Z-matrix of the N, CA and C atoms (Angstrom, degrees):
N
C 1 1.448
C 2 1.514 1 109.17
N 3 1.311 2 115.98 1 150.63
C 4 1.454 3 118.90 2 -174.99
C 5 1.522 4 113.09 3 -87.94
N 6 1.328 5 114.98 4 165.71
C 7 1.457 6 121.24 5 -177.89
C 8 1.522 7 112.93 6 -63.40
N 9 1.336 8 117.69 7 -34.84
C 10 1.472 9 120.73 8 179.39
C 11 1.528 10 110.02 9 -62.92
N 12 1.338 11 116.59 10 -42.51
C 13 1.461 12 118.79 11 178.14
C 14 1.525 13 110.84 12 -65.42
N 15 1.322 14 117.68 13 -41.87
C 16 1.474 15 121.03 14 178.12
C 17 1.524 16 110.35 15 -58.87
N 18 1.317 17 116.41 16 -43.01
C 19 1.464 18 121.03 17 179.14
C 20 1.533 19 110.28 18 -62.58
N 21 1.320 20 117.14 19 -44.14
C 22 1.467 21 121.86 20 178.39
C 23 1.522 22 110.45 21 -61.03
N 24 1.323 23 116.14 22 -44.52
C 25 1.461 24 120.14 23 179.32
C 26 1.529 25 110.93 24 -63.63
N 27 1.335 26 117.05 25 -46.69
C 28 1.472 27 120.49 26 177.90
C 29 1.526 28 110.67 27 -56.63
N 30 1.339 29 116.14 28 -44.08
C 31 1.465 30 120.06 29 179.41
C 32 1.522 31 111.49 30 -62.68
N 33 1.331 32 117.07 31 -40.57
C 34 1.472 33 120.91 32 178.29
C 35 1.526 34 110.24 33 -62.14
N 36 1.324 35 116.98 34 -43.50
C 37 1.468 36 120.34 35 179.19
C 38 1.528 37 111.29 36 -66.87
N 39 1.337 38 117.27 37 -41.65
C 40 1.468 39 120.43 38 178.49
C 41 1.527 40 110.95 39 -64.13
N 42 1.334 41 117.38 40 -40.14
C 43 1.473 42 121.25 41 177.20
C 44 1.520 43 110.89 42 -62.07
N 45 1.330 44 116.23 43 -42.13
C 46 1.464 45 120.80 44 177.96
C 47 1.525 46 110.29 45 -59.83
N 48 1.323 47 116.16 46 -47.11
C 49 1.466 48 120.03 47 179.22
C 50 1.528 49 111.86 48 -62.48
N 51 1.321 50 116.62 49 -37.58
C 52 1.468 51 120.75 50 -179.12
C 53 1.528 52 112.11 51 -69.67
N 54 1.330 53 117.15 52 -34.26
C 55 1.476 54 121.59 53 -178.02
C 56 1.522 55 113.41 54 -81.15
N 57 1.316 56 117.66 55 -20.89
C 58 1.457 57 121.37 56 -175.96
C 59 1.523 58 110.48 57 -121.68
N 60 1.289 59 115.69 58 143.55
C 61 1.458 60 120.61 59 176.58
C 62 1.524 61 107.69 60 -80.90
N 63 1.311 62 116.31 61 113.01
C 64 1.465 63 120.77 62 -178.99
C 65 1.519 64 110.12 63 -71.23
N 66 1.324 65 116.93 64 120.93
C 67 1.470 66 119.16 65 175.25
C 68 1.529 67 110.48 66 -62.54
N 69 1.301 68 116.06 67 148.70
C 70 1.458 69 121.87 68 179.57
C 71 1.531 70 110.26 69 -58.15
N 72 1.309 71 117.04 70 136.30
C 73 1.459 72 121.46 71 177.69
C 74 1.511 73 114.57 72 79.41
N 75 1.348 74 116.69 73 21.02
C 76 1.461 75 119.78 74 179.66
C 77 1.516 76 110.52 75 -118.07
N 78 1.323 77 115.30 76 163.32
C 79 1.463 78 122.70 77 176.86
C 80 1.522 79 108.28 78 -133.14
N 81 1.336 80 118.19 79 138.79
C 82 1.462 81 120.34 80 177.33
C 83 1.528 82 110.84 81 -75.52
N 84 1.330 83 115.39 82 134.67
C 85 1.461 84 121.85 83 -178.03
C 86 1.527 85 108.58 84 -139.98
N 87 1.315 86 116.06 85 146.56
C 88 1.458 87 122.84 86 173.24
C 89 1.524 88 107.95 87 -100.41
N 90 1.334 89 115.57 88 130.40
C 91 1.471 90 121.20 89 174.08
C 92 1.520 91 105.38 90 -116.68
N 93 1.306 92 116.40 91 114.89
C 94 1.458 93 121.85 92 -172.51
C 95 1.519 94 110.11 93 -116.67
N 96 1.330 95 115.50 94 134.99
C 97 1.461 96 122.27 95 171.54
C 98 1.523 97 104.67 96 -106.79
N 99 1.323 98 115.48 97 104.35
C 100 1.462 99 121.32 98 -170.88
C 101 1.528 100 110.34 99 -116.74
N 102 1.301 101 115.85 100 136.19
C 103 1.460 102 119.74 101 174.68
C 104 1.526 103 107.65 102 -77.75
N 105 1.333 104 116.75 103 139.53
C 106 1.466 105 120.09 104 -175.54
C 107 1.528 106 112.30 105 -72.40
N 108 1.324 107 116.66 106 -22.78
C 109 1.463 108 121.14 107 179.44
C 110 1.520 109 108.67 108 -154.86
N 111 1.297 110 117.02 109 135.67
C 112 1.460 111 120.09 110 179.98
C 113 1.519 112 111.64 111 92.14
N 114 1.328 113 115.74 112 -151.69
C 115 1.462 114 121.70 113 -175.33
C 116 1.524 115 111.57 114 -122.94
N 117 1.309 116 115.74 115 151.77
C 118 1.461 117 122.43 116 174.24
C 119 1.527 118 106.50 117 -140.64
N 120 1.327 119 114.64 118 76.33
C 121 1.460 120 120.55 119 176.73
C 122 1.524 121 108.27 120 -140.65
N 123 1.303 122 117.27 121 -179.75
C 124 1.468 123 122.34 122 -172.79
C 125 1.529 124 114.07 123 -54.38
N 126 1.313 125 116.72 124 -40.50
C 127 1.460 126 120.13 125 -175.87
C 128 1.531 127 112.26 126 -64.15
N 129 1.332 128 116.49 127 -41.02
C 130 1.463 129 120.70 128 -177.57
C 131 1.526 130 113.65 129 -95.93
N 132 1.323 131 116.69 130 -15.45
C 133 1.473 132 120.70 131 -177.89
C 134 1.529 133 110.99 132 -133.78
N 135 1.338 134 117.26 133 56.92
C 136 1.475 135 119.53 134 -176.06
C 137 1.527 136 113.43 135 -63.75
N 138 1.321 137 117.17 136 -35.39
C 139 1.472 138 119.86 137 -178.86
C 140 1.531 139 110.27 138 -69.30
N 141 1.329 140 116.68 139 -40.06
C 142 1.472 141 120.72 140 177.50
C 143 1.522 142 110.09 141 -63.57
N 144 1.325 143 117.32 142 -43.86
C 145 1.469 144 119.95 143 -177.67
C 146 1.523 145 112.76 144 -69.92
N 147 1.323 146 117.83 145 -25.01
C 148 1.468 147 119.81 146 172.78
C 149 1.529 148 108.94 147 -62.58
N 150 1.334 149 116.73 148 -43.08
C 151 1.469 150 121.21 149 178.69
C 152 1.534 151 111.50 150 -70.08
N 153 1.310 152 116.51 151 -39.00
C 154 1.477 153 120.48 152 178.47
C 155 1.524 154 109.75 153 -64.32
N 156 1.327 155 117.17 154 -45.22
C 157 1.472 156 121.06 155 178.65
C 158 1.522 157 111.51 156 -59.92
N 159 1.324 158 115.82 157 -39.32
C 160 1.462 159 119.88 158 178.11
C 161 1.529 160 110.33 159 -61.77
N 162 1.338 161 116.83 160 -44.83
C 163 1.466 162 121.33 161 178.77
C 164 1.531 163 110.64 162 -62.50
N 165 1.329 164 116.95 163 -43.25
C 166 1.468 165 120.66 164 179.23
C 167 1.525 166 111.58 165 -62.98
N 168 1.326 167 116.66 166 -38.77
C 169 1.477 168 119.73 167 -178.64
C 170 1.526 169 112.15 168 -68.96
N 171 1.320 170 117.17 169 -23.48
C 172 1.465 171 121.10 170 179.34
C 173 1.528 172 112.97 171 -80.56
N 174 1.332 173 116.56 172 -14.15
C 175 1.461 174 119.42 173 177.84
C 176 1.526 175 108.94 174 -75.16
N 177 1.308 176 116.31 175 132.76
C 178 1.458 177 121.31 176 -177.43
C 179 1.525 178 111.10 177 -67.90
N 180 1.320 179 116.93 178 -48.35
C 181 1.459 180 121.35 179 -177.95
C 182 1.519 181 110.28 180 -131.22
N 183 1.321 182 115.15 181 147.75
C 184 1.463 183 120.54 182 176.87
C 185 1.524 184 109.99 183 -110.62
N 186 1.313 185 117.61 184 17.47
C 187 1.459 186 121.57 185 -176.80
C 188 1.525 187 112.75 186 -67.04
N 189 1.319 188 116.95 187 -27.60
C 190 1.458 189 118.91 188 -175.06
C 191 1.524 190 113.49 189 -83.76
N 192 1.335 191 117.85 190 -7.34
C 193 1.454 192 120.31 191 179.86
C 194 1.519 193 110.83 192 -157.17
N 195 1.314 194 115.43 193 168.59
C 196 1.458 195 122.76 194 171.63
C 197 1.518 196 106.86 195 -122.71
N 198 1.325 197 116.33 196 134.02
C 199 1.461 198 122.96 197 178.05
C 200 1.528 199 107.31 198 -99.62
N 201 1.323 200 116.54 199 123.19
C 202 1.464 201 122.01 200 -179.65
C 203 1.528 202 108.52 201 -119.31
N 204 1.321 203 115.46 202 135.41
C 205 1.465 204 120.11 203 175.90
C 206 1.515 205 109.19 204 -101.27
N 207 1.340 206 115.31 205 133.96
C 208 1.457 207 121.75 206 177.64
C 209 1.527 208 108.01 207 -134.40
N 210 1.308 209 116.40 208 160.77
C 211 1.455 210 120.81 209 179.72
C 212 1.526 211 111.91 210 -58.90
N 213 1.322 212 116.92 211 -34.65
C 214 1.469 213 121.10 212 -177.27
C 215 1.529 214 113.31 213 -85.78
N 216 1.348 215 117.66 214 -8.36
C 217 1.455 216 120.94 215 177.97
C 218 1.517 217 112.06 216 140.48
N 219 1.326 218 116.77 217 166.41
C 220 1.462 219 120.75 218 -177.44
C 221 1.523 220 112.83 219 -73.44
N 222 1.335 221 113.51 220 155.76
C 223 1.454 222 121.64 221 -179.44
C 224 1.528 223 108.53 222 -136.10
N 225 1.317 224 115.73 223 138.21
C 226 1.460 225 121.61 224 174.30
C 227 1.518 226 107.64 225 -111.33
N 228 1.319 227 116.18 226 128.64
C 229 1.450 228 121.44 227 172.79
C 230 1.518 229 105.46 228 -101.52
N 231 1.322 230 116.52 229 121.68
C 232 1.466 231 121.33 230 -172.96
C 233 1.526 232 110.79 231 -136.05
N 234 1.322 233 114.49 232 159.26
C 235 1.459 234 120.48 233 168.81
C 236 1.521 235 106.51 234 -99.93
N 237 1.312 236 116.00 235 124.79
C 238 1.457 237 122.12 236 -178.30
C 239 1.518 238 108.40 237 -103.77
N 240 1.317 239 115.12 238 129.22
C 241 1.461 240 119.92 239 177.32
C 242 1.511 241 108.98 240 -79.88
N 243 1.302 242 115.47 241 119.39
C 244 1.460 243 121.54 242 177.92
C 245 1.523 244 107.22 243 -101.52
N 246 1.319 245 115.36 244 81.67
C 247 1.457 246 121.63 245 -176.24
C 248 1.519 247 108.95 246 -90.66
N 249 1.298 248 116.29 247 117.97
C 250 1.466 249 124.35 248 -177.04
C 251 1.524 250 111.07 249 40.27
N 252 1.304 251 117.60 250 -114.90
C 253 1.471 252 120.54 251 -175.27
C 254 1.524 253 112.81 252 -95.59
N 255 1.331 254 118.58 253 -0.96
C 256 1.462 255 118.87 254 -177.31
C 257 1.527 256 111.37 255 -120.67
N 258 1.307 257 115.02 256 163.11
C 259 1.459 258 122.95 257 179.61
C 260 1.515 259 107.59 258 -106.23
N 261 1.331 260 115.86 259 137.75
C 262 1.452 261 120.06 260 178.64
C 263 1.524 262 109.35 261 -118.40
N 264 1.327 263 115.86 262 122.49
C 265 1.462 264 122.57 263 176.19
C 266 1.522 265 108.12 264 -118.96
N 267 1.321 266 116.66 265 137.02
C 268 1.458 267 120.28 266 179.91
C 269 1.527 268 110.23 267 -60.95
N 270 1.310 269 116.60 268 143.36
C 271 1.465 270 122.47 269 178.40
C 272 1.526 271 110.74 270 -56.22
N 273 1.334 272 116.60 271 -39.05
C 274 1.469 273 120.43 272 -178.58
C 275 1.530 274 111.64 273 -63.84
N 276 1.315 275 117.61 274 -32.40
C 277 1.469 276 121.35 275 178.38
C 278 1.524 277 109.71 276 -69.40
N 279 1.316 278 116.86 277 -47.17
C 280 1.477 279 120.78 278 178.52
C 281 1.526 280 109.36 279 -60.97
N 282 1.334 281 116.81 280 -45.66
C 283 1.462 282 120.72 281 -179.93
C 284 1.528 283 111.39 282 -59.84
N 285 1.336 284 117.06 283 -40.52
C 286 1.464 285 120.30 284 179.73
C 287 1.521 286 111.11 285 -66.82
N 288 1.308 287 118.03 286 -41.47
C 289 1.469 288 121.03 287 178.63
C 290 1.530 289 110.27 288 -62.60
N 291 1.317 290 116.66 289 -45.33
C 292 1.468 291 120.89 290 177.80
C 293 1.532 292 109.67 291 -61.75
N 294 1.330 293 117.25 292 -41.71
C 295 1.472 294 121.48 293 179.53
C 296 1.531 295 111.00 294 -63.34
N 297 1.327 296 117.83 295 -39.28
C 298 1.476 297 121.23 296 178.44
C 299 1.523 298 110.19 297 -63.71
N 300 1.321 299 116.77 298 -45.23
C 301 1.468 300 120.78 299 -179.62
C 302 1.532 301 110.27 300 -64.57
N 303 1.336 302 116.81 301 -44.12
C 304 1.466 303 120.18 302 178.06
C 305 1.523 304 111.32 303 -65.53
N 306 1.335 305 116.90 304 -38.52
C 307 1.470 306 120.96 305 179.97
C 308 1.526 307 110.36 306 -61.81
N 309 1.311 308 116.51 307 -39.54
C 310 1.464 309 120.81 308 178.35
C 311 1.534 310 109.95 309 -61.51
N 312 1.324 311 116.69 310 -45.77
C 313 1.459 312 121.67 311 179.54
C 314 1.530 313 111.05 312 -62.79
N 315 1.328 314 115.92 313 -47.03
C 316 1.475 315 120.55 314 179.11
C 317 1.529 316 111.26 315 -63.86
N 318 1.333 317 116.00 316 -40.27
C 319 1.459 318 120.13 317 178.80
C 320 1.516 319 112.18 318 -60.57
N 321 1.329 320 116.70 319 -41.42
C 322 1.469 321 121.14 320 178.62
C 323 1.523 322 110.15 321 -64.05
N 324 1.336 323 117.09 322 -40.84
C 325 1.470 324 120.32 323 177.78
C 326 1.527 325 111.36 324 -60.73
N 327 1.341 326 116.23 325 -28.61
C 328 1.467 327 121.21 326 -177.93
C 329 1.526 328 112.97 327 -98.85
N 330 1.352 329 117.40 328 7.29
C 331 1.457 330 119.66 329 173.05
C 332 1.520 331 117.47 330 115.85
N 333 1.331 332 119.52 331 -1.56
C 334 1.466 333 120.51 332 176.88
C 335 1.527 334 109.74 333 -66.27
N 336 1.332 335 115.60 334 150.42
C 337 1.467 336 121.96 335 178.40
C 338 1.514 337 108.82 336 -130.91
N 339 1.300 338 120.87 337 158.97
C 340 1.455 339 128.52 338 -12.03
C 341 1.522 340 110.87 339 -80.56
N 342 1.328 341 115.49 340 176.78
C 343 1.462 342 120.98 341 -177.23
C 344 1.525 343 112.01 342 -106.93
N 345 1.322 344 116.97 343 23.74
C 346 1.478 345 120.57 344 -179.86
C 347 1.526 346 110.20 345 -64.18
N 348 1.339 347 117.17 346 154.71
C 349 1.468 348 120.31 347 179.10
C 350 1.532 349 112.37 348 -61.74
N 351 1.323 350 114.85 349 156.45
C 352 1.459 351 121.47 350 174.73
C 353 1.513 352 109.10 351 -98.37
N 354 1.306 353 115.87 352 150.83
C 355 1.458 354 122.05 353 171.76
C 356 1.515 355 107.00 354 -120.51
N 357 1.303 356 115.78 355 128.28
C 358 1.456 357 121.72 356 173.21
C 359 1.520 358 105.18 357 -95.42
N 360 1.328 359 116.80 358 119.42
C 361 1.457 360 120.15 359 -177.58
C 362 1.528 361 110.25 360 -128.32
N 363 1.302 362 115.64 361 155.06
C 364 1.460 363 122.16 362 173.28
C 365 1.521 364 106.68 363 -124.57
N 366 1.332 365 115.20 364 146.39
C 367 1.457 366 119.36 365 179.83
C 368 1.515 367 109.86 366 -155.41
N 369 1.316 368 113.97 367 160.67
C 370 1.459 369 118.83 368 177.62
C 371 1.516 370 110.09 369 -162.78
N 372 1.298 371 114.56 370 166.86
C 373 1.457 372 121.61 371 173.66
C 374 1.523 373 107.27 372 -110.64
N 375 1.303 374 114.81 373 163.66
C 376 1.455 375 121.40 374 178.12
C 377 1.518 376 108.18 375 -120.26
N 378 1.293 377 116.39 376 168.92
C 379 1.466 378 121.53 377 -176.87
C 380 1.526 379 112.36 378 -55.76
N 381 1.310 380 117.28 379 -33.28
C 382 1.465 381 120.04 380 -178.80
C 383 1.533 382 112.10 381 -85.15
N 384 1.332 383 116.33 382 15.65
C 385 1.473 384 123.83 383 178.36
C 386 1.518 385 113.71 384 71.35
N 387 1.319 386 117.45 385 11.15
C 388 1.457 387 121.72 386 174.65
C 389 1.531 388 108.76 387 -70.38
N 390 1.324 389 117.41 388 147.70
C 391 1.458 390 124.13 389 -178.31
C 392 1.520 391 108.67 390 -121.18
N 393 1.342 392 116.33 391 136.66
C 394 1.465 393 121.30 392 176.12
C 395 1.525 394 108.74 393 -135.13
N 396 1.338 395 114.62 394 145.39
C 397 1.466 396 121.67 395 178.11
C 398 1.515 397 107.81 396 -140.10
N 399 1.343 398 115.86 397 142.15
C 400 1.461 399 120.08 398 176.95
C 401 1.526 400 108.63 399 -136.43
N 402 1.326 401 115.99 400 131.74
C 403 1.459 402 120.77 401 175.45
C 404 1.520 403 108.02 402 -80.22
N 405 1.328 404 115.23 403 124.40
C 406 1.466 405 121.75 404 -177.88
C 407 1.521 406 109.42 405 -84.02
N 408 1.324 407 115.95 406 -55.53
C 409 1.466 408 122.67 407 -178.17
C 410 1.524 409 110.06 408 -148.81
N 411 1.308 410 115.87 409 153.47
C 412 1.467 411 122.20 410 169.64
C 413 1.525 412 104.87 411 -114.64
N 414 1.333 413 116.58 412 126.19
C 415 1.458 414 120.82 413 -170.80
C 416 1.526 415 110.34 414 -126.03
N 417 1.316 416 116.08 415 120.40
C 418 1.470 417 121.33 416 174.48
C 419 1.531 418 108.53 417 -74.35
N 420 1.316 419 117.12 418 151.12
C 421 1.470 420 119.24 419 -174.88
C 422 1.534 421 113.51 420 -66.79
N 423 1.320 422 117.65 421 -21.69
C 424 1.465 423 119.14 422 -179.59
C 425 1.535 424 113.01 423 -94.46
N 426 1.329 425 117.80 424 -1.05
C 427 1.464 426 121.12 425 179.84
C 428 1.526 427 111.22 426 -70.77
N 429 1.328 428 114.92 427 147.44
C 430 1.462 429 120.74 428 173.98
C 431 1.526 430 107.98 429 -73.77
N 432 1.317 431 115.77 430 133.85
C 433 1.464 432 121.61 431 -177.97
C 434 1.525 433 108.86 432 -92.08
N 435 1.330 434 115.74 433 120.14
C 436 1.458 435 121.55 434 179.45
C 437 1.529 436 108.30 435 -110.86
N 438 1.322 437 116.71 436 109.67
C 439 1.464 438 122.49 437 -176.23
C 440 1.534 439 111.47 438 -55.93
N 441 1.310 440 116.96 439 -42.73
C 442 1.466 441 121.90 440 -177.71
C 443 1.528 442 111.10 441 -61.63
N 444 1.323 443 117.06 442 -43.58
C 445 1.466 444 121.17 443 -179.72
C 446 1.528 445 110.16 444 -66.66
N 447 1.322 446 116.58 445 -43.41
C 448 1.466 447 120.21 446 178.28
C 449 1.525 448 109.82 447 -60.12
N 450 1.326 449 117.21 448 -46.28
C 451 1.464 450 120.92 449 -179.20
C 452 1.531 451 111.39 450 -61.83
N 453 1.327 452 116.88 451 -46.07
C 454 1.476 453 120.52 452 -179.46
C 455 1.522 454 111.43 453 -60.58
N 456 1.324 455 116.93 454 -48.69
C 457 1.462 456 121.12 455 -178.21
C 458 1.526 457 111.39 456 -66.77
N 459 1.312 458 116.09 457 -38.24
C 460 1.461 459 120.61 458 179.32
C 461 1.527 460 110.85 459 -63.84
N 462 1.317 461 116.75 460 -46.61
C 463 1.466 462 120.54 461 179.22
C 464 1.532 463 110.88 462 -63.42
N 465 1.329 464 117.41 463 -40.94
C 466 1.464 465 120.37 464 179.80
C 467 1.526 466 110.58 465 -64.29
N 468 1.321 467 117.54 466 -43.18
C 469 1.463 468 120.84 467 -179.84
C 470 1.520 469 111.67 468 -66.06
N 471 1.323 470 116.87 469 -40.52
C 472 1.468 471 119.89 470 177.47
C 473 1.522 472 109.88 471 -64.79
N 474 1.326 473 116.27 472 -40.69
C 475 1.457 474 120.37 473 176.90
C 476 1.527 475 110.48 474 -59.51
N 477 1.324 476 117.06 475 -42.90
C 478 1.468 477 121.45 476 177.37
C 479 1.523 478 110.86 477 -60.88
N 480 1.328 479 116.35 478 -42.59
C 481 1.467 480 120.81 479 179.42
C 482 1.526 481 111.54 480 -62.65
N 483 1.307 482 115.88 481 -42.42
C 484 1.458 483 119.35 482 -179.19
C 485 1.525 484 110.98 483 -67.52
N 486 1.328 485 117.14 484 -34.22
C 487 1.468 486 121.20 485 177.04
C 488 1.523 487 111.23 486 -73.40
N 489 1.333 488 116.99 487 -26.57
C 490 1.458 489 122.18 488 -177.71
C 491 1.516 490 112.90 489 -64.90
N 492 1.325 491 117.85 490 -17.45
C 493 1.458 492 120.08 491 -175.71
C 494 1.519 493 111.82 492 -54.04
N 495 1.310 494 116.72 493 -49.63
C 496 1.453 495 119.78 494 -178.49
C 497 1.533 496 111.29 495 -65.30
N 498 1.331 497 116.45 496 -40.45
C 499 1.461 498 119.94 497 178.25
C 500 1.521 499 110.88 498 -64.43
N 501 1.351 500 116.76 499 -41.99
C 502 1.466 501 121.15 500 -178.02
C 503 1.522 502 110.38 501 -60.42
N 504 1.305 503 116.94 502 -44.00
C 505 1.456 504 120.90 503 -179.87
C 506 1.519 505 110.22 504 -64.11
N 507 1.312 506 116.59 505 -43.26
C 508 1.462 507 120.74 506 -179.53
C 509 1.522 508 110.44 507 -64.78
N 510 1.339 509 117.83 508 -47.90
C 511 1.463 510 120.80 509 -179.51
C 512 1.518 511 111.15 510 -60.12
N 513 1.311 512 116.87 511 -42.74
C 514 1.448 513 120.26 512 -178.58
C 515 1.522 514 110.09 513 -63.90
N 516 1.310 515 116.57 514 -42.33
C 517 1.462 516 120.53 515 179.62
C 518 1.522 517 110.81 516 -62.77
N 519 1.321 518 117.68 517 -43.99
C 520 1.463 519 121.20 518 179.38
C 521 1.521 520 110.56 519 -63.74
N 522 1.318 521 116.74 520 -42.18
C 523 1.459 522 120.97 521 -179.91
C 524 1.529 523 110.29 522 -62.93
N 525 1.324 524 116.70 523 -43.82
C 526 1.456 525 119.99 524 179.78
C 527 1.521 526 110.91 525 -63.20
N 528 1.325 527 117.17 526 -41.08
C 529 1.462 528 118.93 527 -178.32
C 530 1.526 529 110.58 528 -67.79
N 531 1.338 530 118.67 529 -37.00
C 532 1.466 531 121.15 530 176.15
C 533 1.520 532 110.48 531 -62.77
N 534 1.341 533 116.23 532 -42.18
C 535 1.459 534 120.72 533 179.57
C 536 1.525 535 110.17 534 -61.94
N 537 1.322 536 117.09 535 -43.66
C 538 1.463 537 120.77 536 178.97
C 539 1.532 538 109.94 537 -60.71
N 540 1.321 539 117.43 538 -43.64
C 541 1.466 540 120.69 539 -179.64
C 542 1.526 541 111.32 540 -61.31
N 543 1.322 542 116.56 541 -42.72
C 544 1.460 543 120.00 542 178.99
C 545 1.526 544 111.04 543 -61.47
N 546 1.302 545 116.52 544 -43.63
C 547 1.467 546 120.04 545 -179.71
C 548 1.531 547 110.91 546 -63.66
N 549 1.332 548 115.65 547 -40.65
C 550 1.467 549 119.94 548 -178.73
C 551 1.531 550 110.36 549 -65.58
N 552 1.343 551 117.44 550 -40.53
C 553 1.464 552 119.99 551 -177.36
C 554 1.537 553 111.56 552 -75.15
N 555 1.330 554 117.09 553 -24.01
C 556 1.470 555 119.45 554 -178.30
C 557 1.523 556 112.10 555 -83.19
N 558 1.322 557 117.94 556 -8.37
C 559 1.485 558 120.46 557 -178.45
C 560 1.475 559 111.32 558 -74.71
């Protein structure tokens, strides 16, 4: 991915943090339902978005997340509670993600296009502007959706992302020092 996209993503995450009061012990994370090829937005998936809109309207409050629409698929910006060794995600967030995946499948059955697989991904930025992304699951449109499996994999991937912070800082530092050495020796 290019630097312009990384900058846009960082800005989106910073805006989310600025608009919402982050609960103590939480980290901002992006949960994206992305189509692997083609588009997954209102124009190409109107039947799916009718179901997604219905699910969104049933939620009492949207304070715990922001719903973003993109050409490649919807994205939820959320604060994840990193309690000791486990990750805590609100039930409403898991339910919405499952509803989005099911809506895509139902929409395809009713004529939405394209029928490319979905990827559930999580990503975040760190204080040093480092970016990390992890693919949680790849889901074919005809697969049975199991809420428990989605929740388990999602929590594990978010946990990996939160642990990656220390590794990301270390890798970046090592890379920068190697670059400096190369420049010094080439002079």
